[in-house]
N, C-alpha and C positions, 0 to 999 in steps of 0.2 A: 597207434603211432605208425608211421614211415618208415621201414625197416631199414628201405630201400634208403631214403636219403639221410640216414644215419652209418650205414655202412658206407657213404658216400663219404662220409664228415670224413671216417677213420683212417679214409685212403687218402685225405688231402695233403699232411704234411704234417698234423699239429702237434704240437708235442705235448700239449697234454688237453682234456675237454672237461670242463667244470660245468658243473648245473647250480643255476640260480634256482628257485621256485618256492612258489605260493605256501605258507603252510598248510592253510585253508583246502586249497585246491588242492596239496596233496594229498591231502588225508581224505579227499572224495574222489578222487581219479583214482587212487596206486593202481588199478588193474592197467588202463590206459598206458601209465608209466613204467610200467615195466622194461619194456626193451632201451628206456634209457638208463634205467638201473641197473641194464644186464651188462653196460660197456660205460659204467660211469659207478666209479667205489663210492663209499657211503663218505668215506673223507673229502673226496672232491663234491663235496657236494654242501649246499646251504639252504635249508627252510627259514625264512624270515615270516616274520608280519606283514602286511599287504594292506594294497585296500590306501585311497586317498589321502585321510588321516595318516599315514606313516608314510607318504610322500617330500618326506624331510632330511634334512643331514642328518639327523641322530642316523638312520636309515642308512643312507648314503655312505658316512662312515664306516660304516659295520659292514657293507660291501667292501668298501676299500681296502679295511685291516683283514679280510677274511681275503683279496686275491693276493695282498701281499705275502700273508700267512702260508697261501698254497705255491709261496715263488711261482706264482703265474708271469709267461714274459710275453712278448711281443709276439709268440707262435701259440699264442694258449688259445683256446676258443672257449668262450662262456656263451653255455646253453641257459636261456630265459624261458622257463616254463611259467604264466602265470595270467596276468590282467593287467588292463592299460594300464594301471599307475605299476606295479611293476616294470612293463616293459618300459617304460620312460624312465622310471629311477634305475633298472639294472643297465639300459642302455645308454646313459646318463655314465652313471659310474667307467662301464666298460670305456666312453667317451675319453673319458680324461684319466683311466688308470694309465702311464708310459706312453700318452699323449695317442691312446687308442689300441686297443683290439679287437679284433673279431664278436661275431656275435654271430647265434644263430636266436629265433624267436620261435617260441611257440606257443601261439596262443591261446587261452582256454576259455576264453569267453565272446560272445559274438562280439561286445564291443572292440575286441580288441583284435581278431581277427579283422576287421573289416575296417579298422582304423590305426589304433596305436600302433601297429607291425607293418602299416605300409606309410612308408615316407620320411623314415630317418629323424623325424624329431625325437629328442630326448630330454632330459627336465627332472627338475624339483619343484616343490613350491615354496612359497618364501612371503615371509608376512602378511599371508591369508590369499596371496593372488597365485593362483593356479599354474605352473611353467611361467614362473618368473626367471629362473636360473637355469640355464640347458645348452643344448648345443646341438647340430644336426650329424648325425651319425648314419649312415644304411645298415642295415644287418648285415651278416655274409649270403644268409638263407633267413626264409622264410617258411616255415613247416605249419599247413594249416589242418589242423581235423576234427571236421564236422563234431564225431564220436562224441568231446568235450562238452557239447552243448546238452547233451543228456544228465551229465552233473549241475547242470544250473538250476536254482529257483528258479520260477515265472519270473517274480519281480528284476533278473539280476536278464532272466534271457529276452523280455520288453523292453528293459533298459538300454540294450545293444539295437534292439529294432528301430528304436527312431533312427538310431546312426544308420540306418538301411533306409529309413524313409527321407529323411534329411538326402541321399546322392541320387533317391529316386527325384526329388523335385530341381535339382540339379540339373537332369538329365534330359527330363523333356516329358510329354503326353506317355508315350509307350510304357517308358519304368514307373513312371506316376501310378497310370492304373495298373500297372502290374505288382503293385506293391499295395498296391487296396483291396488287390486280389489274393493274397497272398495272406494264409492265416498263420500268425506267428505263435499262437498257442498247441497246435502240433507238430508235435517234437518230430513223429516221420515224416514231415514235410521236406520239400524236396529243399534244402540246407547248401546242399552245396552249390546248386546254381543261382541260387540268389546271392549267396557269399560270395561268389565267383564274379559274378556283376558287379556288385557293389565294390570291389577290389579293383575292377578295373575303372570303373567311373573314377575311381581317387586317384589313380596311380597316372590317366591322364593330363592331370594340373598337377601331380609330383613330377612326372615327367619334363614338363615344360617349364619348371618354378619351382626346382628342390629345395631355393632359400627363402621360400614364402616373401618374397616381394613383391608380385606380384598376380597372377592367375589363380595360384594356389591360394590366396586367401578366401576366395569364393568358395572352399569346405568348410570357413567359416560359418557358413548362414546358421543362424540360431546361436551361436555361440559368444557372442558379444555380450548378449541380454542372459542367453545360459550359463557361462561361465561365471558371474557376479552373482544368479538366484546359489549355485551351486557352493561356490567358496561362502556368499553368507550363510548357508545351512548350515556350514561345516561350522561357523563360529556360533552359529546361535541354538545348536542341537539339543536337546532334552528327549529324554523316553518316552515323553508323546509327542515330541516334534523329530522326529529320526532326518539326517540328515540327506541330501537328495544324492541319487547316483549321477552320474554324467548325462547320461543319455537321457535320464529323466530331466533333470537340467534342460538338459536341449532341445527337450518335446516344448518346455514353456518357452524358449527361446525363440523356437517357431513359431508362435503361436503369435505372440507378440511383435517380431520381427518382420512377419507376412502382415502383419495387421498394418505396421506402420507401410510394407510396400503398397499395399490396398489402398491407403488414406495420398504414398507422395504418386506414385507412380500409375500402370494400367492393368498390375495386376488382377484378376478378377478375385472375385471374394468367395466362389466356390469351392474351390484345394484347401480356405482354410476353414470352409463349413467342413468338409471331409477331414482334413486332419482331427479339427475338433471333434467330430462323431469317434475317430479314432481312441481321441484322447481319454475320450469317458467312457469307452467301451472295456480299453486295458490299464487307464493306469489312475489311480486314486492323485485325487490334488491336493497340491500342495500351495497350502494355502500362508495369506502374508498380510498385514497388513499398508494402508496408506501412512502409516507413522514410517513405514519402512524403506519408504520407497526413494529418500535423499540418503541412504546409505549404502542403499544399491547405488543404485546411479553415483556412486563417491566407485564402489569398487570398479565400474565403467568405464572409468578416467586413467583405470591401470589398464587396460584392451592393448593389445602390442597389435592391434590394425590401425588406432588415431594417429593423426599426427596435428600437432599444436593442439590447442585445449577443445577439440571438439571430439565427442562419438560418433563409430564407424561403425555403419553396420554393415550385412551385405542382404542385401531385398533381392527382389525378381521381380520382371518385369513383364515377364510370364512362364509358366514354365520352361525350366531348360536355359534360360535367359537372367541370370546374374549378374547384378553391378554393385559397388560399394556409392553408400549415400552418406553424407554425413546428418543427424538427426540431432535436434535440438532434446532438453532436459521435459519439456511440455509435452512431445509425441510420444516421450519414455515413460512420460505418467498416462499418457491416454491410455496409449496398450496395456498396462498396466490393472487399467479400471478397464478395462474392454476384457482379458483375463478373469478379472475377479468376480466380473460380473455372469461370464459365461456359467463360471464355477461354483455361481452361489453367493456371494459373498458380498 
Protein backbone atom coordinates (compact mmCIF):
# COMPACT_ATOMS: atom_id res chain seq x y z
CA UNK A 1 0.00 0.00 0.00
CA UNK A 2 1.31 3.45 -0.92
CA UNK A 3 1.86 5.01 2.51
CA UNK A 4 2.86 8.35 0.98
CA UNK A 5 -0.56 8.60 -0.69
CA UNK A 6 -2.27 7.81 2.60
CA UNK A 7 -0.22 10.42 4.45
CA UNK A 8 -1.17 12.98 1.80
CA UNK A 9 -4.84 12.23 2.45
CA UNK A 10 -4.35 12.94 6.15
CA UNK A 11 -3.09 16.43 5.31
CA UNK A 12 -5.89 17.39 2.92
CA UNK A 13 -8.33 18.73 5.49
CA UNK A 14 -10.95 15.97 5.65
CA UNK A 15 -12.73 15.80 9.00
CA UNK A 16 -12.62 12.00 9.06
CA UNK A 17 -11.58 8.98 7.03
CA UNK A 18 -13.93 6.01 6.86
CA UNK A 19 -13.12 2.62 5.34
CA UNK A 20 -15.55 0.35 3.49
CA UNK A 21 -14.00 -3.03 2.71
CA UNK A 22 -14.89 -6.37 1.19
CA UNK A 23 -15.11 -8.84 4.07
CA UNK A 24 -13.57 -11.78 2.19
CA UNK A 25 -10.82 -9.66 0.69
CA UNK A 26 -9.92 -8.21 4.09
CA UNK A 27 -9.33 -11.66 5.54
CA UNK A 28 -7.08 -12.66 2.64
CA UNK A 29 -5.18 -9.36 2.41
CA UNK A 30 -4.81 -8.18 5.99
CA UNK A 31 -1.02 -7.56 5.84
CA UNK A 32 -1.49 -5.32 2.79
CA UNK A 33 -4.22 -3.37 4.60
CA UNK A 34 -2.16 -2.69 7.74
CA UNK A 35 -1.24 0.88 6.66
CA UNK A 36 -4.96 1.66 6.42
CA UNK A 37 -5.72 0.14 9.79
CA UNK A 38 -2.98 2.25 11.36
CA UNK A 39 -4.78 5.47 10.41
CA UNK A 40 -8.45 4.39 10.52
CA UNK A 41 -9.83 3.04 13.78
CA UNK A 42 -11.95 -0.11 13.88
CA UNK A 43 -15.17 1.79 14.62
CA UNK A 44 -14.66 3.75 11.40
CA UNK A 45 -14.47 0.59 9.26
CA UNK A 46 -17.32 -1.40 7.73
CA UNK A 47 -16.76 -4.88 6.34
CA UNK A 48 -19.53 -6.20 4.13
CA UNK A 49 -20.09 -9.06 1.75
CA UNK A 50 -19.37 -7.96 -1.79
CA UNK A 51 -19.67 -9.66 -5.17
CA UNK A 52 -22.30 -9.18 -7.84
CA UNK A 53 -25.00 -11.01 -5.86
CA UNK A 54 -24.73 -8.37 -3.10
CA UNK A 55 -24.74 -5.34 -5.43
CA UNK A 56 -28.32 -4.44 -4.58
CA UNK A 57 -30.54 -2.16 -2.47
CA UNK A 58 -30.07 -4.15 0.75
CA UNK A 59 -26.29 -3.63 0.76
CA UNK A 60 -26.63 -0.04 -0.43
CA UNK A 61 -28.94 0.70 2.49
CA UNK A 62 -26.49 -0.93 4.89
CA UNK A 63 -23.73 1.41 3.70
CA UNK A 64 -25.93 4.51 3.89
CA UNK A 65 -27.11 3.61 7.40
CA UNK A 66 -23.49 3.19 8.49
CA UNK A 67 -22.46 6.57 7.01
CA UNK A 68 -25.32 8.19 8.91
CA UNK A 69 -24.44 6.35 12.12
CA UNK A 70 -20.81 7.49 11.85
CA UNK A 71 -22.05 11.05 11.27
CA UNK A 72 -20.22 11.36 7.98
CA UNK A 73 -20.26 14.90 6.59
CA UNK A 74 -19.55 16.45 3.20
CA UNK A 75 -15.96 16.78 4.46
CA UNK A 76 -15.59 13.08 5.28
CA UNK A 77 -13.71 10.92 2.80
CA UNK A 78 -14.73 7.32 2.20
CA UNK A 79 -11.99 4.85 1.29
CA UNK A 80 -13.31 1.75 -0.51
CA UNK A 81 -11.11 -1.36 -0.68
CA UNK A 82 -12.35 -4.29 -2.73
CA UNK A 83 -13.30 -5.54 -6.15
CA UNK A 84 -15.39 -3.94 -8.84
CA UNK A 85 -18.80 -4.72 -7.33
CA UNK A 86 -17.89 -3.01 -4.06
CA UNK A 87 -16.35 0.01 -5.81
CA UNK A 88 -19.51 0.36 -7.91
CA UNK A 89 -21.83 0.08 -4.91
CA UNK A 90 -19.76 2.02 -2.40
CA UNK A 91 -19.11 4.73 -4.96
CA UNK A 92 -22.86 5.01 -5.59
CA UNK A 93 -23.59 5.28 -1.86
CA UNK A 94 -21.01 8.07 -1.59
CA UNK A 95 -22.46 9.83 -4.65
CA UNK A 96 -25.95 10.03 -3.18
CA UNK A 97 -25.18 10.47 0.54
CA UNK A 98 -25.68 14.19 1.29
CA UNK A 99 -25.52 14.70 -2.51
CA UNK A 100 -21.96 13.46 -2.64
CA UNK A 101 -18.93 12.85 -0.43
CA UNK A 102 -15.39 12.24 -1.74
CA UNK A 103 -14.02 8.74 -2.21
CA UNK A 104 -10.68 6.98 -2.59
CA UNK A 105 -10.76 3.70 -4.48
CA UNK A 106 -8.34 0.93 -3.51
CA UNK A 107 -9.04 -1.79 -6.09
CA UNK A 108 -7.95 -5.24 -4.96
CA UNK A 109 -8.76 -7.31 -8.06
CA UNK A 110 -7.28 -7.00 -11.52
CA UNK A 111 -10.68 -6.21 -13.01
CA UNK A 112 -11.24 -3.41 -10.52
CA UNK A 113 -7.78 -1.96 -11.16
CA UNK A 114 -8.30 -1.56 -14.92
CA UNK A 115 -12.07 -1.05 -15.09
CA UNK A 116 -14.31 -0.24 -12.11
CA UNK A 117 -11.88 2.18 -10.45
CA UNK A 118 -11.45 4.28 -13.61
CA UNK A 119 -14.07 6.58 -15.07
CA UNK A 120 -16.54 7.45 -12.32
CA UNK A 121 -19.32 4.95 -13.06
CA UNK A 122 -21.15 3.87 -9.90
CA UNK A 123 -24.23 1.67 -9.67
CA UNK A 124 -26.22 -1.19 -8.25
CA UNK A 125 -28.07 -3.91 -10.14
CA UNK A 126 -31.86 -3.93 -10.21
CA UNK A 127 -34.39 -6.56 -11.32
CA UNK A 128 -31.65 -8.65 -12.87
CA UNK A 129 -30.24 -5.80 -14.98
CA UNK A 130 -26.62 -4.87 -14.34
CA UNK A 131 -25.90 -1.29 -13.27
CA UNK A 132 -29.47 -0.13 -13.90
CA UNK A 133 -29.46 2.41 -11.06
CA UNK A 134 -26.39 4.56 -10.66
CA UNK A 135 -24.61 7.87 -11.10
CA UNK A 136 -21.40 9.32 -12.49
CA UNK A 137 -19.06 10.31 -9.66
CA UNK A 138 -15.29 10.46 -10.04
CA UNK A 139 -13.16 9.34 -7.08
CA UNK A 140 -10.89 11.84 -5.38
CA UNK A 141 -8.02 9.38 -5.87
CA UNK A 142 -7.29 5.82 -6.96
CA UNK A 143 -4.53 3.80 -5.26
CA UNK A 144 -3.45 0.77 -7.32
CA UNK A 145 -1.21 -1.79 -5.65
CA UNK A 146 -0.41 -4.85 -7.83
CA UNK A 147 0.61 -6.78 -4.70
CA UNK A 148 -3.09 -7.47 -4.15
CA UNK A 149 -2.97 -9.70 -7.25
CA UNK A 150 -0.99 -12.26 -5.22
CA UNK A 151 -4.04 -12.78 -3.00
CA UNK A 152 -6.34 -13.73 -5.89
CA UNK A 153 -7.16 -17.23 -6.99
CA UNK A 154 -6.38 -18.12 -10.61
CA UNK A 155 -10.00 -17.85 -11.72
CA UNK A 156 -10.33 -14.29 -10.40
CA UNK A 157 -7.02 -13.25 -11.95
CA UNK A 158 -7.96 -14.62 -15.38
CA UNK A 159 -11.41 -13.02 -15.17
CA UNK A 160 -9.70 -9.64 -14.87
CA UNK A 161 -7.29 -10.46 -17.68
CA UNK A 162 -10.13 -10.48 -20.22
CA UNK A 163 -10.71 -6.78 -19.59
CA UNK A 164 -7.07 -6.13 -20.51
CA UNK A 165 -7.65 -8.19 -23.66
CA UNK A 166 -10.61 -5.97 -24.53
CA UNK A 167 -8.51 -2.83 -24.10
CA UNK A 168 -5.83 -4.32 -26.36
CA UNK A 169 -8.39 -5.03 -29.09
CA UNK A 170 -9.48 -1.38 -28.88
CA UNK A 171 -5.89 -0.09 -28.98
CA UNK A 172 -4.59 -1.73 -32.14
CA UNK A 173 -2.09 -4.28 -33.44
CA UNK A 174 0.83 -3.40 -31.16
CA UNK A 175 -1.25 -3.71 -28.00
CA UNK A 176 -2.96 -6.87 -29.28
CA UNK A 177 0.30 -8.71 -29.92
CA UNK A 178 1.66 -7.50 -26.59
CA UNK A 179 -1.29 -8.99 -24.71
CA UNK A 180 -0.97 -12.25 -26.65
CA UNK A 181 2.64 -12.56 -25.49
CA UNK A 182 1.82 -11.80 -21.84
CA UNK A 183 1.48 -14.72 -19.42
CA UNK A 184 -1.39 -13.98 -16.99
CA UNK A 185 -0.72 -17.15 -14.99
CA UNK A 186 2.72 -15.85 -13.99
CA UNK A 187 2.17 -13.83 -10.81
CA UNK A 188 5.71 -12.43 -11.01
CA UNK A 189 5.08 -11.04 -14.50
CA UNK A 190 5.44 -7.25 -15.02
CA UNK A 191 1.84 -6.54 -14.02
CA UNK A 192 2.47 -2.88 -13.19
CA UNK A 193 3.34 -2.03 -16.79
CA UNK A 194 0.43 -3.82 -18.40
CA UNK A 195 -2.04 -2.46 -15.83
CA UNK A 196 -0.79 1.08 -16.46
CA UNK A 197 -1.14 0.62 -20.23
CA UNK A 198 -4.69 -0.66 -19.82
CA UNK A 199 -5.64 2.21 -17.51
CA UNK A 200 -4.26 4.72 -20.02
CA UNK A 201 -6.35 3.14 -22.78
CA UNK A 202 -9.53 3.54 -20.76
CA UNK A 203 -8.66 7.09 -19.72
CA UNK A 204 -8.39 8.16 -23.37
CA UNK A 205 -12.08 7.37 -23.83
CA UNK A 206 -13.22 8.63 -20.42
CA UNK A 207 -11.42 11.97 -20.72
CA UNK A 208 -13.30 12.85 -23.90
CA UNK A 209 -16.71 11.42 -22.97
CA UNK A 210 -17.22 11.19 -19.20
CA UNK A 211 -20.98 10.67 -19.40
CA UNK A 212 -20.84 7.78 -21.86
CA UNK A 213 -22.86 9.33 -24.67
CA UNK A 214 -20.32 8.91 -27.48
CA UNK A 215 -16.89 7.34 -27.89
CA UNK A 216 -16.74 6.03 -24.32
CA UNK A 217 -19.33 3.47 -25.37
CA UNK A 218 -16.57 1.78 -27.36
CA UNK A 219 -15.32 0.47 -24.00
CA UNK A 220 -18.43 -1.73 -24.02
CA UNK A 221 -16.89 -4.01 -26.63
CA UNK A 222 -18.04 -7.50 -25.64
CA UNK A 223 -20.42 -6.14 -23.00
CA UNK A 224 -23.83 -6.24 -24.69
CA UNK A 225 -23.79 -10.02 -24.89
CA UNK A 226 -21.44 -10.28 -21.90
CA UNK A 227 -23.73 -8.39 -19.51
CA UNK A 228 -26.73 -10.46 -20.62
CA UNK A 229 -24.87 -13.71 -20.00
CA UNK A 230 -23.54 -12.51 -16.65
CA UNK A 231 -26.98 -11.48 -15.38
CA UNK A 232 -28.63 -14.64 -16.69
CA UNK A 233 -25.94 -16.87 -15.18
CA UNK A 234 -26.68 -15.45 -11.74
CA UNK A 235 -30.40 -15.98 -12.20
CA UNK A 236 -30.08 -19.68 -13.12
CA UNK A 237 -27.03 -20.53 -11.00
CA UNK A 238 -26.84 -23.91 -9.30
CA UNK A 239 -23.97 -25.69 -7.49
CA UNK A 240 -23.23 -27.52 -10.76
CA UNK A 241 -23.58 -24.38 -12.87
CA UNK A 242 -21.95 -21.50 -10.98
CA UNK A 243 -22.52 -17.95 -12.18
CA UNK A 244 -20.09 -16.20 -14.49
CA UNK A 245 -17.74 -13.57 -13.17
CA UNK A 246 -17.83 -10.30 -15.07
CA UNK A 247 -14.62 -10.84 -17.03
CA UNK A 248 -15.63 -14.40 -17.92
CA UNK A 249 -18.90 -13.13 -19.37
CA UNK A 250 -17.06 -10.39 -21.28
CA UNK A 251 -14.84 -13.03 -22.89
CA UNK A 252 -17.89 -14.84 -24.28
CA UNK A 253 -19.29 -11.49 -25.37
CA UNK A 254 -16.04 -10.67 -27.17
CA UNK A 255 -16.05 -13.98 -29.06
CA UNK A 256 -19.68 -13.59 -30.12
CA UNK A 257 -19.53 -9.89 -30.97
CA UNK A 258 -16.28 -10.21 -32.92
CA UNK A 259 -17.85 -13.07 -34.86
CA UNK A 260 -20.69 -10.71 -35.78
CA UNK A 261 -18.12 -8.01 -36.63
CA UNK A 262 -16.34 -10.43 -38.97
CA UNK A 263 -19.62 -11.22 -40.71
CA UNK A 264 -20.72 -7.59 -40.98
CA UNK A 265 -17.48 -5.63 -41.47
CA UNK A 266 -13.97 -6.18 -42.77
CA UNK A 267 -12.75 -7.42 -39.36
CA UNK A 268 -10.36 -10.34 -40.00
CA UNK A 269 -11.01 -13.80 -38.59
CA UNK A 270 -7.45 -14.32 -37.29
CA UNK A 271 -7.86 -12.27 -34.06
CA UNK A 272 -11.09 -14.19 -33.39
CA UNK A 273 -9.17 -17.45 -33.69
CA UNK A 274 -6.40 -16.13 -31.44
CA UNK A 275 -8.96 -15.10 -28.83
CA UNK A 276 -10.61 -18.54 -28.98
CA UNK A 277 -7.21 -20.18 -28.44
CA UNK A 278 -6.66 -18.02 -25.36
CA UNK A 279 -10.13 -18.88 -24.08
CA UNK A 280 -9.56 -22.62 -24.48
CA UNK A 281 -6.23 -22.35 -22.68
CA UNK A 282 -7.33 -20.18 -19.76
CA UNK A 283 -11.06 -20.53 -19.08
CA UNK A 284 -13.55 -23.35 -18.66
CA UNK A 285 -16.44 -22.89 -21.10
CA UNK A 286 -19.82 -21.72 -19.87
CA UNK A 287 -22.44 -23.85 -21.60
CA UNK A 288 -25.98 -22.86 -22.53
CA UNK A 289 -28.59 -24.31 -24.86
CA UNK A 290 -30.52 -22.89 -27.80
CA UNK A 291 -33.62 -22.95 -25.57
CA UNK A 292 -32.00 -20.16 -23.53
CA UNK A 293 -31.37 -17.85 -26.49
CA UNK A 294 -34.69 -16.01 -26.15
CA UNK A 295 -34.15 -15.10 -22.51
CA UNK A 296 -30.60 -13.93 -23.18
CA UNK A 297 -31.79 -11.72 -26.02
CA UNK A 298 -34.45 -10.18 -23.75
CA UNK A 299 -31.68 -9.15 -21.36
CA UNK A 300 -29.89 -7.44 -24.25
CA UNK A 301 -32.87 -5.19 -24.92
CA UNK A 302 -32.19 -3.53 -21.54
CA UNK A 303 -28.63 -2.56 -22.57
CA UNK A 304 -27.85 1.14 -22.10
CA UNK A 305 -26.38 1.57 -25.60
CA UNK A 306 -29.64 0.71 -27.35
CA UNK A 307 -31.77 3.25 -29.18
CA UNK A 308 -35.38 2.38 -29.80
CA UNK A 309 -36.08 -1.33 -30.09
CA UNK A 310 -32.76 -2.34 -31.65
CA UNK A 311 -29.89 -4.15 -29.93
CA UNK A 312 -26.60 -2.28 -30.34
CA UNK A 313 -23.12 -3.71 -29.96
CA UNK A 314 -19.61 -2.34 -30.31
CA UNK A 315 -17.90 -4.03 -33.24
CA UNK A 316 -14.46 -3.66 -34.80
CA UNK A 317 -13.63 -2.98 -38.44
CA UNK A 318 -10.00 -3.79 -37.64
CA UNK A 319 -7.86 -3.90 -34.51
CA UNK A 320 -8.07 -0.47 -32.90
CA UNK A 321 -11.01 0.73 -35.01
CA UNK A 322 -14.34 0.31 -33.13
CA UNK A 323 -17.82 1.30 -34.27
CA UNK A 324 -21.43 0.95 -33.11
CA UNK A 325 -23.73 -1.32 -35.08
CA UNK A 326 -27.30 -2.44 -34.64
CA UNK A 327 -27.79 -6.18 -34.90
CA UNK A 328 -30.70 -8.51 -35.44
CA UNK A 329 -31.86 -11.34 -33.23
CA UNK A 330 -30.85 -13.74 -35.98
CA UNK A 331 -27.25 -12.46 -35.88
CA UNK A 332 -27.18 -12.91 -32.11
CA UNK A 333 -28.41 -16.48 -32.44
CA UNK A 334 -25.81 -17.21 -35.12
CA UNK A 335 -23.06 -15.91 -32.83
CA UNK A 336 -24.33 -18.16 -30.03
CA UNK A 337 -24.30 -21.11 -32.43
CA UNK A 338 -20.70 -20.25 -33.35
CA UNK A 339 -19.64 -20.10 -29.68
CA UNK A 340 -21.39 -23.35 -28.79
CA UNK A 341 -19.90 -25.17 -31.79
CA UNK A 342 -16.38 -23.97 -30.91
CA UNK A 343 -16.70 -25.15 -27.31
CA UNK A 344 -18.19 -28.52 -28.12
CA UNK A 345 -21.87 -28.15 -27.45
